[in-house]
TORLUM-116242 format. One record per residue (C-alpha): residue number from 1; residue in one letter; x, y, z. Coordinates in steps of 0.25 Angstrom, whole numbers, always signed. Layout:
residues N
+-------+-------+-------+-------+-------+
! lumti ! vexfi !    c1 !    c2 !    c3 !
+-------+-------+-------+-------+-------+
!   NUM !     a !     X !     Y !     Z !
...
+-------+-------+-------+-------+-------+
This chain:
residues 207
+-------+-------+-------+-------+-------+
! lumti ! vexfi !    c1 !    c2 !    c3 !
+-------+-------+-------+-------+-------+
!     1 !     m !   -71 !   -60 !   -71 !
!     2 !     k !   -78 !   -48 !   -77 !
!     3 !     v !   -75 !   -34 !   -72 !
!     4 !     y !   -84 !   -23 !   -75 !
!     5 !     l !   -77 !   -10 !   -74 !
!     6 !     v !   -87 !    +2 !   -72 !
!     7 !     r !   -83 !   +16 !   -72 !
!     8 !     h !   -91 !   +25 !   -62 !
!     9 !     g !  -102 !   +33 !   -65 !
!    10 !     e !  -101 !   +48 !   -69 !
!    11 !     s !   -95 !   +56 !   -58 !
!    12 !     v !   -97 !   +71 !   -55 !
!    13 !     g !   -82 !   +72 !   -60 !
!    14 !     n !   -86 !   +65 !   -73 !
!    15 !     k !   -98 !   +74 !   -75 !
!    16 !     a !   -89 !   +87 !   -72 !
!    17 !     s !   -77 !   +82 !   -81 !
!    18 !     v !   -67 !   +84 !   -69 !
!    19 !     h !   -56 !   +75 !   -64 !
!    20 !     q !   -62 !   +67 !   -53 !
!    21 !     t !   -59 !   +65 !   -38 !
!    22 !     s !   -62 !   +52 !   -30 !
!    23 !     e !   -74 !   +58 !   -24 !
!    24 !     m !   -82 !   +62 !   -36 !
!    25 !     e !   -96 !   +56 !   -35 !
!    26 !     l !  -105 !   +51 !   -46 !
!    27 !     s !  -113 !   +61 !   -54 !
!    28 !     a !  -128 !   +59 !   -55 !
!    29 !     s !  -126 !   +53 !   -69 !
!    30 !     g !  -115 !   +44 !   -63 !
!    31 !     r !  -125 !   +38 !   -53 !
!    32 !     v !  -135 !   +35 !   -64 !
!    33 !     q !  -123 !   +28 !   -72 !
!    34 !     a !  -119 !   +20 !   -60 !
!    35 !     h !  -134 !   +15 !   -59 !
!    36 !     l !  -134 !   +11 !   -73 !
!    37 !     i !  -121 !    +3 !   -73 !
!    38 !     a !  -126 !    -4 !   -60 !
!    39 !     k !  -139 !    -8 !   -68 !
!    40 !     r !  -130 !   -13 !   -79 !
!    41 !     l !  -122 !   -21 !   -70 !
!    42 !     k !  -133 !   -27 !   -63 !
!    43 !     n !  -135 !   -39 !   -73 !
!    44 !     i !  -120 !   -43 !   -72 !
!    45 !     q !  -116 !   -53 !   -61 !
!    46 !     l !  -106 !   -45 !   -53 !
!    47 !     d !   -98 !   -48 !   -40 !
!    48 !     l !   -92 !   -36 !   -35 !
!    49 !     i !   -90 !   -21 !   -38 !
!    50 !     y !   -76 !   -14 !   -36 !
!    51 !     s !   -76 !    +1 !   -36 !
!    52 !     s !   -66 !   +12 !   -36 !
!    53 !     p !   -68 !   +20 !   -23 !
!    54 !     l !   -69 !   +33 !   -29 !
!    55 !     l !   -83 !   +39 !   -27 !
!    56 !     r !   -89 !   +39 !   -41 !
!    57 !     t !   -85 !   +24 !   -42 !
!    58 !     r !   -90 !   +21 !   -28 !
!    59 !     q !  -104 !   +27 !   -31 !
!    60 !     t !  -104 !   +20 !   -44 !
!    61 !     s !  -101 !    +6 !   -38 !
!    62 !     e !  -110 !    +8 !   -27 !
!    63 !     i !  -122 !   +10 !   -36 !
!    64 !     i !  -118 !    -3 !   -44 !
!    65 !     s !  -116 !   -10 !   -31 !
!    66 !     e !  -130 !    -6 !   -26 !
!    67 !     t !  -137 !   -10 !   -39 !
!    68 !     l !  -130 !   -23 !   -41 !
!    69 !     g !  -129 !   -27 !   -26 !
!    70 !     i !  -114 !   -30 !   -27 !
!    71 !     p !  -103 !   -25 !   -17 !
!    72 !     v !   -93 !   -15 !   -21 !
!    73 !     e !   -79 !   -14 !   -16 !
!    74 !     y !   -71 !    -1 !   -18 !
!    75 !     w !   -57 !    -3 !   -24 !
!    76 !     d !   -47 !    +8 !   -24 !
!    77 !     n !   -40 !    +2 !   -36 !
!    78 !     l !   -52 !    +5 !   -45 !
!    79 !     a !   -50 !   +20 !   -42 !
!    80 !     e !   -48 !   +29 !   -54 !
!    81 !     l !   -34 !   +33 !   -59 !
!    82 !     k !   -29 !   +44 !   -50 !
!    83 !     t !   -28 !   +57 !   -56 !
!    84 !     p !   -20 !   +70 !   -50 !
!    85 !     s !   -27 !   +76 !   -39 !
!    86 !     e !   -25 !   +90 !   -46 !
!    87 !     i !   -35 !   +86 !   -57 !
!    88 !     h !   -46 !   +82 !   -49 !
!    89 !     n !   -59 !   +90 !   -51 !
!    90 !     k !   -53 !   +97 !   -63 !
!    91 !     h !   -60 !   +97 !   -76 !
!    92 !     i !   -55 !   +86 !   -86 !
!    93 !     n !   -52 !   +97 !   -97 !
!    94 !     d !   -45 !  +107 !   -88 !
!    95 !     p !   -32 !  +110 !   -96 !
!    96 !     e !   -24 !  +110 !   -83 !
!    97 !     i !   -28 !   +97 !   -79 !
!    98 !     a !   -26 !   +92 !   -93 !
!    99 !     k !   -11 !   +96 !   -91 !
!   100 !     i !   -10 !   +88 !   -78 !
!   101 !     k !   -17 !   +76 !   -84 !
!   102 !     e !    -7 !   +76 !   -96 !
!   103 !     l !    +5 !   +76 !   -85 !
!   104 !     v !    -2 !   +64 !   -78 !
!   105 !     k !    -3 !   +57 !   -91 !
!   106 !     e !   +12 !   +59 !   -94 !
!   107 !     n !   +16 !   +53 !   -80 !
!   108 !     f !    +5 !   +42 !   -79 !
!   109 !     a !   +15 !   +31 !   -83 !
!   110 !     n !   +27 !   +36 !   -75 !
!   111 !     e !   +26 !   +31 !   -60 !
!   112 !     g !   +37 !   +41 !   -56 !
!   113 !     s !   +30 !   +53 !   -61 !
!   114 !     r !   +16 !   +59 !   -59 !
!   115 !     y !    +9 !   +72 !   -59 !
!   116 !     s !    +3 !   +71 !   -45 !
!   117 !     d !    -5 !   +61 !   -38 !
!   118 !     e !   -11 !   +53 !   -50 !
!   119 !     e !   -10 !   +39 !   -52 !
!   120 !     t !    +1 !   +33 !   -61 !
!   121 !     f !    -1 !   +22 !   -72 !
!   122 !     l !    +7 !   +12 !   -63 !
!   123 !     e !    -2 !   +15 !   -51 !
!   124 !     l !   -14 !   +13 !   -59 !
!   125 !     n !    -9 !    +1 !   -66 !
!   126 !     g !    -6 !    -5 !   -52 !
!   127 !     r !   -21 !    -3 !   -47 !
!   128 !     v !   -26 !    -9 !   -60 !
!   129 !     e !   -18 !   -21 !   -58 !
!   130 !     k !   -23 !   -23 !   -44 !
!   131 !     v !   -38 !   -21 !   -49 !
!   132 !     l !   -36 !   -32 !   -59 !
!   133 !     t !   -28 !   -42 !   -50 !
!   134 !     h !   -38 !   -41 !   -40 !
!   135 !     l !   -50 !   -43 !   -49 !
!   136 !     i !   -43 !   -56 !   -55 !
!   137 !     h !   -39 !   -61 !   -42 !
!   138 !     e !   -52 !   -59 !   -34 !
!   139 !     h !   -63 !   -59 !   -44 !
!   140 !     q !   -60 !   -68 !   -56 !
!   141 !     k !   -74 !   -75 !   -56 !
!   142 !     q !   -82 !   -62 !   -53 !
!   143 !     n !   -88 !   -50 !   -60 !
!   144 !     i !   -83 !   -37 !   -54 !
!   145 !     v !   -87 !   -23 !   -56 !
!   146 !     c !   -76 !   -12 !   -55 !
!   147 !     v !   -81 !    +3 !   -54 !
!   148 !     s !   -70 !   +12 !   -57 !
!   149 !     h !   -65 !   +24 !   -66 !
!   150 !     a !   -62 !   +27 !   -80 !
!   151 !     s !   -47 !   +26 !   -80 !
!   152 !     m !   -46 !   +15 !   -69 !
!   153 !     i !   -55 !    +6 !   -78 !
!   154 !     k !   -47 !   +10 !   -90 !
!   155 !     a !   -34 !    +5 !   -82 !
!   156 !     i !   -41 !    -8 !   -78 !
!   157 !     i !   -45 !   -11 !   -93 !
!   158 !     s !   -31 !    -7 !   -98 !
!   159 !     k !   -24 !   -16 !   -88 !
!   160 !     m !   -34 !   -27 !   -91 !
!   161 !     t !   -30 !   -26 !  -106 !
!   162 !     f !   -15 !   -23 !  -105 !
!   163 !     g !   -11 !   -29 !   -92 !
!   164 !     e !    +3 !   -27 !   -89 !
!   165 !     r !    +5 !   -20 !  -103 !
!   166 !     l !    -3 !    -8 !   -98 !
!   167 !     t !    +5 !    +5 !   -99 !
!   168 !     a !    +1 !   +19 !   -95 !
!   169 !     q !    -1 !   +23 !  -109 !
!   170 !     i !   -10 !   +11 !  -112 !
!   171 !     f !   -19 !   +15 !  -100 !
!   172 !     t !   -18 !   +30 !  -104 !
!   173 !     d !   -23 !   +26 !  -118 !
!   174 !     i !   -34 !   +18 !  -113 !
!   175 !     r !   -38 !   +28 !  -102 !
!   176 !     y !   -40 !   +39 !  -113 !
!   177 !     h !   -46 !   +32 !  -124 !
!   178 !     f !   -56 !   +22 !  -117 !
!   179 !     w !   -67 !   +31 !  -113 !
!   180 !     s !   -75 !   +27 !  -101 !
!   181 !     t !   -90 !   +30 !   -97 !
!   182 !     n !   -95 !   +32 !   -83 !
!   183 !     t !  -101 !   +18 !   -79 !
!   184 !     g !   -95 !   +12 !   -91 !
!   185 !     i !   -92 !    -3 !   -89 !
!   186 !     s !   -81 !   -11 !   -94 !
!   187 !     v !   -81 !   -26 !   -93 !
!   188 !     c !   -68 !   -34 !   -91 !
!   189 !     e !   -67 !   -49 !   -90 !
!   190 !     y !   -55 !   -58 !   -84 !
!   191 !     r !   -53 !   -71 !   -91 !
!   192 !     n !   -47 !   -83 !   -85 !
!   193 !     d !   -35 !   -82 !   -94 !
!   194 !     g !   -31 !   -69 !   -87 !
!   195 !     i !   -36 !   -59 !   -98 !
!   196 !     w !   -45 !   -48 !   -96 !
!   197 !     g !   -55 !   -44 !  -106 !
!   198 !     i !   -62 !   -31 !  -108 !
!   199 !     t !   -77 !   -34 !  -113 !
!   200 !     s !   -82 !   -21 !  -113 !
!   201 !     w !   -77 !    -6 !  -110 !
!   202 !     n !   -85 !    +6 !  -105 !
!   203 !     d !   -99 !    +0 !  -108 !
!   204 !     a !  -108 !   +11 !  -104 !
!   205 !     s !  -121 !    +6 !  -110 !
!   206 !     h !  -129 !    +7 !   -98 !
!   207 !     l !  -128 !   +22 !   -98 !
+-------+-------+-------+-------+-------+
């Protein structure tokens, strides 16, 4: 099985450098990017597209689906890591928001403590486990596209690599040091011996 992890195209939130809500749509550039990644995927034998239900990923996956003639299914477990509602629509360099993000980071590993309504590491880790378990059980002999988000894709890659040894600190290090491009594609392969291999990361040569 090969899994093609695709980040959504540029959203209006990405373009404005603000923390995003679930209903931020693709920018004009993001739509162009989505068509380019769809064209790139056209020469690969694919069976199904899974997509996060957030608007920017829905729009990206719909363009891919229409271009390839492959069905798309929306999957809540592929949604982005949930951040506190207080920072939504706020600029990523706002100093007050930076203070909140630091508090969130400090509490990320502690299930009993959180800043607000954000997702904890334990919750995120549980979602990723469900994603990988489903893919292994239902799609072992298929090639699957998963259209998702920067942090969620990094969480999936982290879990594939570290398995049960994955910690909040390891994920946080990967999250902040593995840079991600809109419509960047990462290819992962599951072998018969139960090992995941990462064959490429954030390839955006189609842009």
